[in-house]
N, C-alpha and C positions, 0 to 999 in steps of 0.2 A: 379589545381582544386580549390585551396583555396586562398582567399584573406586574408592574415594574418596581424594583427596589431602587429608589432614586436618591441621589445626594447632589449637593451643589457642585458646580464645576467652575474652576478658574484657569487662567493661563498658566503655563509652566515655562521654565527655561531649560534648555538642553545642556547636559553636561558634555564635556569634551572627552573623547576616548583616551584610554590609558596610553596608547601609542597609535599613531597614524602611519600606515605603511608597514614595511617589512622590519621586524625587530632584529636586534643584533644576535649573533651566535651565542654570546654570553647570556643574554636575556632568555633565549630559547632553552638553553641547557637547564636553567634553573626554574623554568615555568612548570606548573603541574601537568602531569600526563593526562591526556584526554583528547577529545575531538577538536577542541580549540587549538591545542598545541599542534595537532596534526595539520590543521589548516595553515598555521603560521610556518611550520616546517616546510610545507608544500610551497608556500610563497617564497621562503628563504631559498629553497633549492632552485626554484624557477627564476626568480628575479634578481638574485644577488650573485656575486662572483665567489661562490662558496668553494672551498677546497674539498678534495675528496676525503681528506681526514675528517673534516667537519661533518660532511654528509654521512660518512660511515658511523660516526658517533651519534648523530641525530637519528639515523635509521633505527638504532637500538632503542630509541625512546618513542617510536611511533606507536600509538595506541591501536589504530585500526589500519593494518597494512593491506588495503584493498583499493580497487578503483584507480583513480587518477594519481594518487600519491605512489602507489605501487608501480604503476607504469612509468612514472617520472624517475623514481629511484632505480628501478631495474634498468632503465636506459642509461642512467648516469654511472651506476656502480656494478651493473650486472645483476642477474636474478639471484636471490638467496638460495643457496643449495640446501634443499630439504633433506633432513636426516630420515632416511627410510630404512626399513628392515632389510637386511641382506638376505634376499631370497635365493641367491645363487647357490647357496650351500645345500638347498633342498632339491631332491629329484624323486623319481618313482620309489626308490627304496626307503626314503624317510619322510615323505611328504605328510604322513599322518602326524609327524612331530611338529610341523610348521604351524604358525598362527593363522588366523582366518584370512588375513590380508595376503599372505604368501600362498595359501591354498587357492584362493580365488585367482591369483595371478597365474599359477602353474596349471590349474585344472581347467584348461580351455577346452572348447569343443573339439578342436583338432587333436589336442593331446590325448584326451580320453578315447577318442575315436581310433587313434593309432594303436591303442593297446590291444593285445590279443585277449581272448576270453579268460585265460588263466591269470594273466596280469590284472585284468579288471576285477576278477573275483577276489584275488588276494588284496588288492587295493581297497575293495569294498569292505572286507573284514577288518582291515586295519583302521579305516575311517570310522567304522561302526564302534570299534573299541575306543576311539578317540572322541566319540560323540560329535562328529563333524557335521556341519550343516550341508555339506556337499555329498552326503551319503546317497540321497535319492538321485542326485545329478549323475553320479557314477553308475548307479543301478539302472538308470534309464537306457544306457548304451547296451544293455543285455536284452533290450526289447527291440521289436521290429521298427518301431517309430518312437524314438526317445521323446520328441516334443509332444506327441499325443499322450504319452505316458505321464509327462509332467502336468499337462493340462488336466488329465483325468484325476490324478491324485492331489492336484492343487499345489504342486511344488513350485514356489516362486523363484527359487534359485535357478533351476533349469530353464524355466520359461523365459526369464529375463536375460539369461545368457544368450539364448537364441534370439531374443528381441534385439539386444545390443549388437549382435553379429549380423543382423539382417541389413542388406543394402537399402531396401525400400521398406522403411518401418511402417508406413501407412498400409502398404500392401500386406505386410505381415499381420497387422492388427485385424484386417478385414478377412484374411484368408483362414486364420486359425481361430475357431470359435472357443471362447473361454468357457470353462465349466464354472458352475456356481461355487464350487469349493475353491477354485483358483481365485475367483473374485473376492471371496470372503478372506482368503489368506493374503490377498494383495492390498487390502484396504490401508494398511499402515506402511506399505512399501513406498519409499521416497519417490520412485519414478512413476508409480501407478497413478497417483493423484495428478501429476503433471500431464500424463497421457490423457487421462479422463478430461481434465480441464481444457486442454488444447483441442481435443476432439469435439467437445460439446460447444465451447465458446466459438470455435472455428467452424462449427456445423459440418464436420467432415467425419470420415470413417463410420458411415451409417451402419454397416454390418456389425462392426465392433460395438457401436452404441446400442443397437437393438438387443444385444445380449445383456447389457446392463439393466434393461427393463425388468429382467427376471430376478434381479438381486433382492435379497431380503432387506427391506428398509431398516429393520431393527439391528442389522449388523453394521450399519454405517454411522460414522461420526456426523455431527451437525452440518459441517461444511460440505462433506461428501454427499450427504442426503440431499442438500440443496442443489448441488450440481446434477444429481440423478433426477431430481424433480424437473429442472430445466430441460434435461434430455428428454424426459417423457413428454413435456409440452411440445418440443420440436418434432417428436415422432407421433403426435396426435393421440397420445395415451393419457388423457387428462385425469382419469380415475386413478391410474397408477401414480401420476404426478402428485395427487393429493396425499397419498400414503407417504411418499418421500418427503413432501413438505411438512407433514405432521411430525415426522421424526426430526427434521431440521429445526422446527420451531421448539420442540421439546429439548433438544440437546445443544442448541446454540448458546454460546457463552455470553454473547452480548445482546442487549435488548433490541438494538437496531436490526441485528440479523434475525432475531425471533419475529420482529414486526414484519420484516421482509418476507419471511416464509409464510406467516399467517396471512399476509396480504395476497400472496399467490393463491392460497386456499380460498380466500374470499373471491378473487377474480374468477376462479373456476366454479365455485359452488353458489356464489351470490348470497352467502350467509351474512345477513346484516348484523347479527349478534357478534360475529367475529370482527366486523368493522368497528363496532362500538368498543370492543376490547382493545383494538389497535389505537383507537382515538384516545383511550385512557392510559396509554403506555407512559411509563416513567421517562422514556427517552423522547427527545425531539428529533425527528427525522422526517424524510419526505413522505413516508407512509403514514405516520401518526398525524402529520399536518394535513394530508389529503383526507384521511378518515374523519378528522375534526370538521371538515366542511359539511359532512352529512350526519354526523353522529354525536356531536358534543357542543354544548353552549358554554362549557366551562372555560374560563380564561387560562391561557398558558402562563405558568409561573416561571419567570426568568429574573435574573438579577442583572441590573445595569448600574454598576457602582459609579458614583460621581463624587469623589472625595474633595473636601475643601483645601487640603494641603497641597502645595505645588509640587514639592519633590522630597525624596528621601535623602537626608543629609549624609554625606560620606558614602554614597552608593552611586557608582558610575554605571548607569544602565546601558551605556553604549560600549562597555567593555565586556567582551564575551567570557573572559576568565572570571569576572565577577558573577555572571549568571551561572557558569559552570559550578562554582563553589556553592552558590545558593541552591541550585537544583540537587547537588549531591547531599547537602545538609538536609533538605526536605525529604529526600528519598530515605534517609536513615533516621528520620525523626518519628517518634511515636505519634499516633493519630491524636492523642489527647493534647499534644503541644502545638499542633499545626495551626489552629485558629488563632491562638495567641501570637504565634510567629508571623502569620499572615497579616495581622493588624499593623505591623510596622511598615508594611508595603502599601498601606492604604493611602496612596498619594497619586496625584495626577500623572506623574512620570513613571510610576511602577504599577499601573493598572494591569498590565499583562502578568507580571509576577504575582500580584495579589490574587487575581482570578485563578491562576494556575494552582496556587497553594490552597485556596478556598475550595475549589472543586475537588481536590485531593482530600482535603479535610472532611468533606461531606460525601466522600465515596462516589463522587460524580452524580449525586442525586439532586443537587441544585445546579442549574445551568446558568453560567455567567456569560453575559454578552457585553463586555466593556467596549467603550468607544473612545479610546485614548487619542491624544494629539489631534483632535478635530480641527484645531486652528491651522494645521498643516495639510488637511485633507485635499485642498487645492481645487475644490469645486462646490458650487451651491446646488448642483443637481442631486436630488435625494437618491435617485436610482444609482447613480455612479457612487455616491457615498456608501450606500448599502452594499454594492458589489465589492468595493475595496475592503470594507469591513468584513464581509463574508469570506473573502479570500484570505485576508490576514489572520482571521480567527483559525482557519484551517491550516494555514501555512506555518504560523509561529506562535499562536496563542498571544500575539501582540507583544512578544518579548523582543525589544529592539536589537539585541545582540545575538539572536539565535543563529546557529550554524548547523546545517544539515550534514549528513554523512557524505553527500556529494559536493559539499562546500557551497550550497546555496545560502545566501546571506540576508540577514535582517528580517524585519517584520514581514516583508513581502517576498522574501526568499528568492532573490535574483541570483542566477548563476553568474559568476564573474565575467564570462565572455559576453553575456547579454548586457550586464551592467556597463561594461566598458563601451559597448556599441551604442547604448542609449546616451551615455555621457558625451560621446563624440557627436552624436546627432543633435544634442542639446547645446553643443558648443561650450561645455564645461571644461575649463582649463584647470590643471592641477588636480584632477579627480583621482582619488585612490579608492580601490574597491572596499576598503574599510569604511568609507563614507556611507555605505549601505546600512551601517548600524545607526545612522542618524534618521530618526522618524521622518523629518521633513524631506530627506532625499528618497527614502523608501516610498513615501506617498507620491512624490513628484514623478518618480520612475514608473510607478504603477499606473498613474494617469496616462503617461506617454504610451506605455505598452498597451493599455486598454483601448486607447484611441486607435491604435493599429489593429487590434483584434476585432474591434467593433465595426471596422470597415467591411468585414466578411461574416461576422457572427453577431446575431441579434438576441439570442436566447442565453440567459445566464448559465444554463446547464452546459451549452456548447462552449461558451466562453471559458468556463471552468475546465472543461476537457482540454482546451487549447492552452490555457495558462499552465496546466500541469504537464500534459504530454506533448505540447507543441501544436502549432496551427497546421503543420503538414500532416501530422497524425490525424487530427480532427477532419481535415479535408478528405483524406483517403477513406476514412471511416464513413463519412456521409455520402461519398460518391460511390461506395460499394453498391448501394441501391436496395439492399435487403434490410438495413437498419433504419429505424425511424421513418418507416414507409406506411402511410395510412391505407395504401392500396395493396400491401403485401399479403403473403399467405397467412401471416399470423396477426392480421390487423386488429382482431378483437382483443388482443393482449398488448397492444401498443399504447404508449411508448415504453411500458414497463418491461416487456421482454427485451427490447433493444438496450435499455439501461443496464440490464443484467448480462448482456452479451457484448458490451464494449470490450474490444480486444485487449487493451492494456489494463491489467488488474488495478494498478494504483489509480489510474484516471477514473476507472469504473466507480471506485469507492469515493474518490475525491469529489467527483462531480455531484454525487448525491448529497454529500455533506455541505458543500458550498451552496447548493440550491436551498437546502433547509436553512442555513445561516442567512441567506439572502432574504428569505421570507420573514424571518424574525427581525432582521435589521430594518427592513422596510417598515414593519409595524412599529418598531421602536422609534423610528424617525417620523412617524405619523402618516405613513402611506401604506396601510394594510392592503394586501393583495392576496387573492386565492392562488394557491400553488397549482391548482388544476389549469389555470390560464397558461402557465408555462409548459405543463405537460402537453396540452392540446397544440400549442404553437410549435413544438418540436416536429410535428407531423405535417406542417405547412411551410414549405421552404421559404416562401416570400416573407414569412413572419419570423424565421429563425436563422437563416443563413443565406449567403450569396453564392454558394457553391453549386447547389442543386438546381435543376430546372424548375421553373415555376409550375404549379399544378392548378388546374381550373377547379374551382369548388364553389 
């Protein structure tokens, strides 16, 4: 099935990290700004007896002041006082001179409603001279029904002011029917996509969603057209769904999204020529893999590098600062130099770095599936090996010192709290969370965690959902009853509809990618398996999970 680029493989020796544990204040001050420094600043603030003066200084050096590090520093030092425009100097007499932020703050529904007709007319003329975006909003209050006016003319400013002011937003969406002009004008509104996605993925606000069926597909972006297509499927408007999916396929930026949209058209129309097109996709994803089962005998071309050299000298692959410098250098390097630069990483200990750079050099048209540190994989079970590799490829691209924005660590991207818990259960004394940068620890913890997940989940797709979003999330999703149900109202489109309706967006995408990786790694390890087997199993509880009641079949 596979055409593999193979090289010989030897054992390697692990390098020691630059520092283990919390670095000193002086080291932190002089380290380069970035996500890695943020992680160590977070550890320093949480684990050491840092003075307020030290924390104040370090806070000015934080690269990404969000999430857990923001919460920690706000608790220790108080929230940073944001410098905001002084809107208190504006009132009815000079509001036309204010910037957009102050106008938005002052021009509330209650404020404009409180003005008499003469005041509103004067305000309208002044806002017109200032070319204000709130012009129609003010004009609406001269009508019998301001909201109806905004909907009719497609004014997003007025409509969303009423939406945000509504106590029951779902009731608001279903009560007031959108005009096609308002839909067209809302496509790029930051809140509209969120409303549409939440309504469709959550299968709620049916009256609101029915109006979306009348939208012009050609007015939509690729991702919005795909959502509108799913909406049409849920409302049994398959012909309209095809029109939306056609636009989604045409305008999608990524091959995987294009294949996803085209696959939906195939499911609806049963056009086998379309299935052949998906099978010949340049991307390796669950749709192209499935299509190949029926439409292609051509072998998938992947690269599985196996270099003879043990390790890259003077390169500490367990040091996250080293990887940060490398990645920054690669990001700023001309494409013509990338292959040459990648060659120095062609060692057993830097397969992740090598593959990352090579895929970038080839504009992601060559797919690398490295299998680094197999001597530490911790199992002879090929299925478990393939699952660990599939997860690691998606989690970190096999970079041992990878750190995420949420401070998930290492090749297997364990959150610190989970890593500490597993270390305790394994009876590991002297464990430091920086140990997650060691491949042997990453694989060891992955095996332990997968042992737990596999007590309840038997399908790699569901295991991937749990690895990313948590087993609680996965359990709640499966027990809803409407997803992955072969006897449900959308059974003819299962499990593909359910995979596109997974509530948590990150897990929705993650699960698909891990499953595709899993199929490739099974084949690379000599155990080729059809992806359709795993699709079918998602609909049979006894073959996929221990949460749902067994079904007779």
